[in-house]
C-alpha positions as CSV (number, residue, x, y, z in Angstrom):
1,M,90.0,146.9,115.2
2,R,92.3,145.3,112.7
3,F,95.2,145.4,115.2
4,L,92.9,143.8,117.9
5,V,92.0,140.9,115.6
6,L,95.6,140.3,114.7
7,F,96.6,140.4,118.3
8,L,93.9,137.9,119.3
9,C,95.0,135.6,116.4
10,T,98.6,135.8,117.6
11,L,97.6,134.9,121.2
12,L,95.4,132.0,120.2
13,L,97.9,130.6,117.8
14,A,100.7,130.9,120.3
15,G,98.6,128.8,122.7
16,F,98.7,125.8,120.4
17,N,101.3,123.2,121.2
18,L,102.6,122.5,117.7
19,E,104.6,119.3,117.5
20,A,107.3,118.2,115.0
21,Q,106.3,116.6,111.7
22,N,106.6,112.8,111.7
23,A,108.8,111.9,108.8
24,N,106.8,108.7,108.0
25,N,103.5,110.6,107.5
26,Q,102.3,108.9,110.7
27,G,100.4,111.0,113.2
28,Y,98.9,114.5,112.8
29,E,97.4,117.3,114.8
30,I,95.5,120.1,112.9
31,K,93.8,122.7,115.0
32,F,91.2,125.2,113.9
33,Q,90.1,128.3,115.9
34,A,87.2,130.4,114.8
35,L,84.1,132.0,116.2
36,G,80.6,130.7,115.5
37,I,81.2,127.1,114.9
38,D,77.7,125.9,115.6
39,D,77.9,122.3,114.3
40,S,78.8,119.6,116.8
41,Y,81.3,118.0,114.4
42,L,83.5,119.1,111.5
43,Y,85.2,116.9,109.0
44,L,88.4,116.6,107.0
45,Q,87.4,115.4,103.5
46,A,90.1,113.6,101.6
47,Y,90.3,112.6,97.9
48,Y,91.4,109.6,95.9
49,G,91.2,109.9,92.2
50,E,87.7,111.1,91.4
51,E,86.3,110.0,94.8
52,A,85.9,112.1,98.0
53,Y,85.6,110.5,101.4
54,I,85.7,111.6,105.1
55,F,89.2,111.1,106.5
56,D,88.6,112.3,110.0
57,S,86.0,114.0,112.2
58,A,86.4,116.2,115.2
59,K,84.1,117.5,117.9
60,V,83.7,121.2,118.2
61,K,84.8,122.6,121.6
62,G,82.9,125.6,122.9
63,H,81.7,126.8,119.5
64,K,85.2,128.0,118.8
65,A,87.8,125.3,118.4
66,V,88.2,121.9,116.7
67,V,91.2,119.6,116.7
68,F,91.8,116.7,114.3
69,K,94.3,114.5,116.0
70,N,95.7,111.0,115.8
71,K,99.2,110.0,116.9
72,K,99.3,106.7,114.9
73,K,97.2,107.1,111.9
74,V,99.0,107.6,108.6
75,M,97.8,110.8,106.8
76,P,98.7,110.5,103.1
77,T,100.1,113.5,101.3
78,G,97.3,115.3,99.4
79,I,94.7,118.0,99.5
80,Y,92.1,118.0,102.3
81,T,89.0,120.1,102.7
82,L,87.4,121.3,106.0
83,T,83.7,120.6,105.7
84,D,80.5,120.2,107.9
85,R,77.8,117.6,107.8
86,F,75.9,119.6,105.2
87,G,78.8,119.4,102.7
88,N,79.7,123.1,103.1
89,E,83.4,123.5,102.3
90,Y,85.3,126.1,104.3
91,L,89.0,125.7,103.5
92,D,91.4,123.6,101.5
93,L,94.6,122.4,103.1
94,V,97.8,120.8,101.7
95,I,99.2,117.9,103.6
96,N,102.8,117.4,102.4
97,K,105.6,118.4,104.6
98,D,103.6,119.5,107.7
99,R,101.1,117.5,109.7
100,Y,101.2,119.5,112.9
101,F,99.9,123.0,112.5
102,A,97.1,125.4,113.4
103,V,94.7,127.7,111.5
104,M,93.0,130.7,113.0
105,G,90.2,132.8,111.4
106,L,87.5,135.3,112.4
107,T,84.6,133.0,111.7
108,L,84.2,129.5,110.2
109,D,82.4,130.8,107.1
110,R,85.1,133.3,106.4
111,L,88.2,131.1,106.9
112,S,89.1,131.3,103.2
113,T,89.5,135.1,103.5
114,T,90.7,135.6,107.1
115,A,92.7,132.5,108.0
116,V,96.2,132.7,109.5
117,V,98.4,129.7,109.7
118,S,101.0,128.7,112.3
119,G,103.4,125.8,111.8
120,S,103.1,125.3,108.1
121,E,104.7,127.5,105.5
122,E,103.0,125.5,102.7
123,N,99.6,126.1,104.1
124,S,100.3,129.8,104.6
125,Q,101.1,130.0,100.9
126,F,98.1,127.9,99.9
127,I,95.6,129.8,102.0
128,E,97.0,133.1,100.7
129,F,96.3,131.7,97.2
130,Q,92.7,130.8,98.2
131,K,92.2,134.4,99.5
132,Q,93.5,135.8,96.2
133,M,91.1,133.4,94.3
134,V,88.2,134.7,96.3
135,S,89.1,138.2,95.2
136,A,89.6,137.1,91.6
137,E,86.1,135.4,91.6
138,A,84.6,138.7,92.7
139,L,86.3,140.5,89.8
140,Q,85.5,137.8,87.2
141,E,82.5,139.6,85.7
142,K,84.5,142.8,85.1
143,S,87.8,141.0,84.4
144,P,87.0,137.6,82.7
145,H,90.6,136.3,83.0
146,S,91.1,137.2,86.7
147,I,90.7,133.6,87.9
148,D,93.0,132.2,85.2
149,N,95.6,134.8,85.7
150,T,95.6,134.4,89.5
151,A,96.0,130.6,89.2
152,K,98.7,131.0,86.6
153,M,100.7,133.5,88.7
154,F,100.6,131.2,91.7
155,Y,101.7,128.2,89.6
156,E,104.6,130.1,88.1
157,S,105.8,131.1,91.5
158,M,106.4,127.5,92.5
159,P,106.1,125.3,89.3
160,E,108.0,122.3,90.7
161,S,106.2,122.0,94.0
162,F,103.3,119.8,94.9
163,L,101.1,122.9,95.2
164,G,102.3,124.2,91.9
165,H,101.4,120.8,90.3
166,Y,98.0,120.8,92.0
167,V,97.1,124.4,90.9
168,K,98.3,123.7,87.3
169,A,96.0,120.6,87.1
170,K,93.1,122.1,89.0
171,Y,92.8,125.1,86.8
172,Y,93.9,123.5,83.5
173,I,97.0,125.6,83.0
174,N,98.2,124.1,79.7
175,P,101.3,126.0,78.3
176,A,101.2,124.3,74.9
177,L,97.5,125.1,74.2
178,S,97.9,128.7,75.6
179,K,100.7,129.4,73.1
180,L,98.5,128.0,70.3
181,D,95.6,130.3,71.3
182,E,97.9,133.3,70.7
183,K,98.5,132.3,67.1
184,D,95.6,133.7,65.2
185,T,96.9,132.4,61.9
186,A,97.1,128.8,63.1
187,D,95.5,126.3,60.8
188,A,92.4,124.6,62.2
189,S,93.8,121.1,61.5
190,Q,97.0,122.2,63.3
191,Q,95.0,123.4,66.3
192,Y,93.1,120.1,66.4
193,Q,96.3,118.1,66.3
194,Q,97.8,120.2,69.0
195,L,94.7,119.6,71.1
196,I,95.1,115.8,70.6
197,D,98.8,115.8,71.4
198,H,98.7,118.2,74.4
199,Y,95.3,117.7,75.9
200,F,96.7,116.5,79.3
201,D,99.8,118.7,79.5
202,Y,98.2,120.5,82.5
203,Y,98.7,117.3,84.6
204,T,102.1,116.4,86.1
205,F,102.2,112.6,85.5
206,D,105.3,112.0,87.6
207,D,103.7,113.4,90.8
208,A,101.8,110.6,92.4
209,R,100.5,112.9,95.1
210,L,98.0,114.3,92.7
211,L,96.1,111.1,93.0
212,R,95.0,112.4,96.4
213,A,93.8,115.8,95.2
214,P,90.4,116.9,93.9
215,I,91.4,116.8,90.2
216,Y,89.2,115.5,87.4
217,L,90.9,114.1,84.3
218,D,88.2,114.2,81.7
219,L,89.1,110.9,80.1
220,R,85.6,110.3,78.6
221,N,85.7,113.7,76.8
222,Y,89.2,113.1,75.4
223,F,88.7,109.5,74.3
224,F,85.1,109.7,73.2
225,E,84.8,113.3,71.8
226,V,88.2,114.8,71.1
227,L,89.8,111.9,69.4
228,P,88.6,110.6,66.0
229,Q,86.6,107.5,66.8
230,D,89.1,105.1,65.2
231,A,89.9,102.0,67.3
232,K,93.6,101.9,66.4
233,L,94.1,105.6,67.2
234,I,92.2,105.5,70.5
235,S,94.0,102.3,71.6
236,S,97.4,103.9,70.8
237,K,96.5,107.1,72.7
238,A,95.3,105.1,75.6
239,D,98.7,103.3,75.7
240,D,100.5,106.6,75.5
241,F,98.4,108.0,78.3
242,L,99.0,105.1,80.7
243,K,102.8,105.1,79.9
244,K,103.0,108.7,81.2
245,F,102.5,107.6,84.8
246,K,105.7,106.9,86.6
247,D,104.4,105.2,89.7
248,K,102.6,101.9,89.9
249,E,99.6,103.2,92.0
250,S,98.6,106.0,89.5
251,Y,99.2,103.7,86.5
252,E,96.9,101.0,88.0
253,Y,94.3,103.6,89.1
254,Y,93.9,105.1,85.6
255,T,94.1,101.6,84.0
256,A,91.0,100.8,86.1
257,R,89.4,104.1,85.0
258,L,89.9,103.5,81.3
259,M,88.7,99.9,81.6
260,S,85.5,101.2,83.3
261,I,84.6,103.9,80.8
262,F,85.2,101.6,77.8
263,E,83.4,98.7,79.3
264,H,80.4,100.9,79.9
265,S,80.3,102.2,76.3
266,I,77.3,100.4,74.9
267,N,77.2,99.0,71.3
268,N,80.3,100.8,70.1
269,M,82.6,98.5,68.1
270,A,85.6,100.9,68.3
271,H,85.3,101.2,72.0
272,D,85.0,97.4,72.3
273,Q,88.2,96.9,70.4
274,V,89.9,99.4,72.7
275,F,88.5,97.6,75.8
276,V,89.8,94.2,74.6
277,E,93.3,95.7,73.8
278,L,93.5,97.5,77.1
279,Y,92.7,94.2,78.9
280,D,95.2,92.2,76.9
281,K,98.0,94.8,77.3
282,H,97.4,96.1,80.8
283,C,95.3,93.6,82.8
284,A,95.6,90.0,81.6
285,G,97.8,87.9,83.9
286,K,98.4,90.9,86.2
287,N,97.3,91.8,89.7
288,I,95.8,95.3,89.4
289,S,95.3,96.5,92.9
290,S,92.7,99.1,91.9
291,I,90.5,96.4,90.2
292,P,89.0,93.9,92.6
293,E,89.4,90.3,91.7
294,D,85.7,89.7,91.1
295,L,85.6,92.8,88.8
296,L,88.7,91.6,86.9
297,K,87.0,88.2,86.3
298,Y,84.0,90.1,85.0
299,Y,86.2,92.1,82.7
300,Q,87.7,88.8,81.4
301,R,84.3,87.4,80.6
302,S,83.3,90.7,79.0
303,V,86.5,90.7,76.9
304,D,85.7,87.1,75.8
305,R,82.2,88.1,74.7
306,K,83.3,91.3,73.0
307,R,86.3,89.8,71.2
308,K,84.1,87.5,69.1
309,L,82.1,90.5,67.9
310,L,85.1,92.5,66.5
311,P,85.8,93.1,62.8
312,G,87.2,90.0,61.1
313,E,85.4,87.5,63.4
314,T,83.0,85.0,61.8
315,V,79.5,84.9,63.1
316,P,78.1,81.4,63.7
317,A,74.9,80.5,61.8
318,L,71.8,81.9,63.4
319,V,68.8,79.5,63.3
320,S,65.4,80.8,64.3
321,Y,61.7,80.6,63.2
322,D,59.2,82.9,61.4
323,I,55.6,83.5,62.4
324,N,54.6,80.3,60.5
325,N,57.0,78.2,62.5
326,N,59.3,77.8,59.5
327,K,63.0,77.4,60.3
328,H,65.5,79.8,58.8
329,S,69.3,79.8,59.0
330,S,71.6,82.6,58.2
331,S,74.0,80.0,56.8
332,D,71.7,79.6,53.9
333,I,72.2,83.1,52.7
334,D,74.5,83.2,49.7
335,K,74.9,87.0,49.1
336,D,77.9,89.3,48.9
337,H,76.6,91.2,51.9
338,I,74.4,90.2,54.9
339,I,72.8,92.6,57.4
340,L,71.8,91.2,60.8
341,W,69.1,93.4,62.2
342,F,68.1,92.9,65.9
343,W,65.0,94.9,66.8
344,D,61.9,95.1,68.8
345,A,58.4,96.2,67.7
346,D,58.0,97.9,71.1
347,C,61.2,99.9,70.7
348,D,60.6,103.6,69.7
349,E,63.9,103.8,67.7
350,C,63.3,100.5,66.0
351,I,59.9,101.7,64.9
352,V,61.6,104.6,63.2
353,E,64.7,102.9,61.9
354,T,63.2,99.6,60.6
355,P,61.1,101.2,57.8
356,K,64.2,103.2,56.8
357,L,66.2,100.1,56.4
358,N,63.3,98.5,54.5
359,E,63.3,101.4,52.0
360,F,67.0,100.9,51.5
361,Y,66.5,97.1,51.1
362,K,63.7,97.5,48.5
363,E,65.8,99.8,46.4
364,F,69.4,98.5,46.8
365,A,69.2,94.8,47.8
366,N,69.9,93.7,44.2
367,Y,72.4,96.4,43.5
368,Y,74.6,95.4,46.5
369,N,73.6,91.7,46.3
370,L,72.5,91.9,49.9
371,E,70.1,90.1,52.3
372,V,68.7,91.1,55.6
373,F,68.3,88.6,58.4
374,A,66.0,90.4,60.9
375,V,65.7,88.9,64.4
376,A,62.9,90.4,66.5
377,I,63.6,90.4,70.3
378,T,60.0,90.4,71.6
379,D,57.6,87.9,72.9
380,D,54.6,89.9,71.7
381,L,54.3,87.8,68.5
382,E,51.1,89.4,67.3
383,K,52.5,93.0,67.5
384,W,55.7,91.8,65.7
385,D,53.7,90.1,63.0
386,N,51.4,93.0,62.4
387,F,54.4,95.4,62.2
388,C,56.1,93.2,59.6
389,K,52.9,93.0,57.5
390,N,52.0,96.7,57.8
391,N,55.4,97.7,56.7
392,E,55.7,95.0,54.1
393,L,59.0,93.6,55.4
394,K,60.0,91.1,52.7
395,W,63.4,90.1,54.1
396,I,63.9,87.2,56.4
397,N,61.8,87.8,59.5
398,V,62.4,85.5,62.5
399,N,61.7,85.9,66.2
400,Y,64.0,85.0,69.1
401,Y,61.0,83.7,71.1
402,M,59.6,81.5,68.4
403,N,60.5,78.0,69.6
404,D,64.2,77.8,70.5
405,P,67.0,79.5,68.5
406,N,70.1,77.4,68.1
407,Y,72.0,79.5,70.6
408,D,71.4,82.5,72.9
409,F,71.5,85.5,70.4
410,I,71.0,88.0,73.2
411,E,73.9,86.8,75.2
412,Y,76.2,86.2,72.2
413,F,75.6,89.5,70.6
414,D,75.5,91.4,73.9
415,L,72.1,92.8,73.0
416,I,71.6,95.4,75.8
417,T,69.5,97.8,73.6
418,T,67.9,97.7,70.2
419,P,68.2,98.2,67.3
420,V,71.5,96.6,66.6
421,I,72.9,96.2,63.1
422,Y,75.8,94.0,61.9
423,L,77.2,94.1,58.4
424,L,78.8,90.8,57.2
425,D,80.6,89.8,54.1
426,K,79.8,86.7,52.0
427,N,81.8,84.6,54.4
428,H,79.7,85.8,57.3
429,T,82.6,87.7,58.7
430,I,81.9,90.9,60.6
431,I,82.8,94.1,58.6
432,T,81.3,96.6,61.0
433,R,78.3,97.1,63.3
434,N,76.1,99.8,65.0
435,F,76.5,102.5,62.4
436,P,73.8,105.1,61.5
437,L,71.7,103.9,58.6
438,E,72.6,107.2,56.8
439,E,76.1,105.7,56.4
440,I,75.0,102.4,54.9
441,H,76.1,103.2,51.4
442,E,79.5,104.3,52.7
443,K,80.0,101.1,54.6
444,L,79.0,99.0,51.7
445,T,81.2,100.8,49.1
446,T,84.3,101.0,51.3
447,E,84.1,97.4,52.5
């Protein structure tokens, strides 16, 4: 039976008219032959950064064959996946040297374990790796390192190839961290520093082809969780990360990714500082192809807004009104420390945190020579007033919706959520913002 299958595979593959590879990546013909292809169309899924998209579709011929073919279209180097309309993934292919080849398998759903390739040595090797990974996955429960070991062996067999780079990045093969794991006596702080310094060693930064492979660089985890949340350090590491890319396209793509994740970080002063510095160093005055012009203009406006809320910036006087229509200005506060507290009586977190701040205020306002300027962001004046009275809030209580404030506090302070806290010095200069109330003593004593 095995001989018959191999014989049929040979005959069918021999029937394919495999053409020479176009040196300019233009034109391709990829043929699949397998029994039981019931869907009317199959698709080649391509990748760009963290996005997947349909590169081409092909009609199934007689439930057995499908041909993806275009003599003029450029097929970029990368990893492609054979899928159906339900998102089922049957086989990964590498498009690098060869764009004219054929794949034969017993049935569509078993391509990853039965496929035979003609016309592409790279795909023969890659599909053999996929077969080994299927076996390794089956052994994973009994042998927990089977997948890691299989991936590592394949990478080490061709470390300088595109496939080697892809497998290394896909399966997080990180030589520096692997060596560290073997050192049981390693100091915890040393391990942490190694993690920071070698976190991305599994990625080959000078191989631009990896941009078109299904690889996920976990930037958010590294910059938000692994690194200490110090703006200067994060900004330095972001610069180091971007400088690793040797080609313009990858550099611009990951510049756009970093800009996006830091811009979407809400009410985090350290991240705002990094966002501003990223824009100044890597975007201002430049044409970044991966950032549309309208988005770049939005980033510029966002940078202008965030820049004035960074440490060292002076807050313009806030003028607003209390429940009795009396005008109050923050410029009248003559204290060593000023807390701006933006809150809402309908906000669950505000309802919890505001009394906590009040307890601190009653006990330590004189000790720290401190005043609180609390701005309620709610048009439910009765609810706001009742909350202030019931909780005996004796600091300065004003409401954004009482008459008209002297400027748009919501826009100026970028108040997307509440509560928001700012700590100012006696010159009304920003010291810090958006810190847990549990850290208020630390912020005041280290200022």
